[in-house]
N, C-alpha and C positions, 0 to 999 in steps of 0.2 A: 732422315728416313725417306723423304720424298725422292731423293736422287736414286735410291735403290729401286723404288717402285717404277720410276721412269725406265731404268735399265731393264728390269724384268719385263715390263710391258712391251718394250721395243726389241727385246731379245738381243741386246748389245753383248750380253755375256752368254756365249754358247758353251755348253759343257765340253770340256776337253777330255776325251776318253783315253785313259792311259792304256798302253799296250802291255800284254803279258810279257812280251819280249823285254821291255825295259825293266819291269819288276824282277824278272828272272835274272837278267844280267846284273842288276844292282844287288840282288840277293846273293849271287855267287861272289861278287867282288867284296861285299861288306859282311859276309857270313850271316845272312838273315834267312828267315823262314820263307820259303816260296813253294807254292803248289798251285796248279791251274785252278783249283777249286776255291782258293782263298778269295773271298769277296772284298774285304777291306784290308789289303796288304799293308797300308800305312798304319792302320790302327793295331794290327797284329804285331807289327815290328817296332812300334814307337818305343823310344827309350831316351829319357832326358839325359842320362849319363853318357850317351853317345852323340849328342848334338854336335859337339866340336868335330868329331870324326866325320859326321854326315856333311857338315859345312865344308870341310876340307875336300871331301870327295866331290861335292857339288862344284867346287872351283875347278876341278879337273875335267868336267864334262863339257862336251860340245854338241851333244845331241839334245834337242828340245824335249823330246819325249822322256828321256832319262831325267832331265832337269825337272820337268813337271812332276814326275813320280817321286823323285827324291825330295823335292820341296814339300810335297804332301806329307811325307814321312817326317821331315824336320818340323813342320808346323804341328803335326799330331804329337810329336815328342815334346814340344814346348807346352802344349795343352796339358800334358801329363803332370806338369809341375803342380797344378791345382791351387797354388797360393803364391803370393809375392815373397813369402819367407825364403823359399829356396830358388826362386826364379833367377836365372842367370841373365842379367840385363846386358852384360858385355856381349854375350853370344847373340842375344836378341837384336842388338844394334847391328851386328854383322848380317844377320838374317834379314832385317827390315831394309837394309841398303840393297840387298839382292832383290827382294820383292819389289821395291820401288823401281829399280833399274830395269828389271826384266818382267815388269807387270804384264807385258803382252803375252808372256808364257803362263803367268800365274794368276791372271785376273779372276778366274773361276775360284781358285783356292782362296784368294784374298776375300772375295765376296762371300763365299760359303762360310768361312770361319769368322767373318767380321760380325755377323749378327744373325740371329734366328728371327723368324717372323714374330714370335712372342718374346718380348724383352726378358721375361723371367726364364726363358728357355735358351740361354746363351751359353757359350763355351767359356772356360777360363781365359782363353787366349783372345776372345772376341774384342775386348777393349783395345788391345794392342793392334789387332788386325784392322779395326775400325779406323785407326789413325792412318794406316797405309791406304786404306780404301779412299779416305777423304783426299789424300794427296794425289791419287791417280785417276779419280773418277772423271775428271775433265777430258781425258782422252777418249772416253766412251759416250760422251753426250753429243 
């Protein structure tokens, strides 16, 4: 936990603000809901049944903004599993490899989903994201 406090206090992790352009483009290509008034596009469109489609679409992207936005959707979709019973570990392995490899795009997403300030107020996906956070944190210290 101390590592995260260091990061936050020194502002190593700056919030990457997604553009509406990326959300709109991905919505059109993936058949998702988009409107400029949607605040949490990733949460509105999260769908664990489409994670494989989302990961395949991610592999085709070369735009960092679109990668950032789509990864937020992918992680939110994993969080929707809410239990290990239905969790797709094979797909998670693919996702975690991307997160580690492209942490420079996704460090805010990794940090945000890894842990809340209050341990009792964490996401289902938090323990999985915490593993990734611990693997990449040394790049930001």
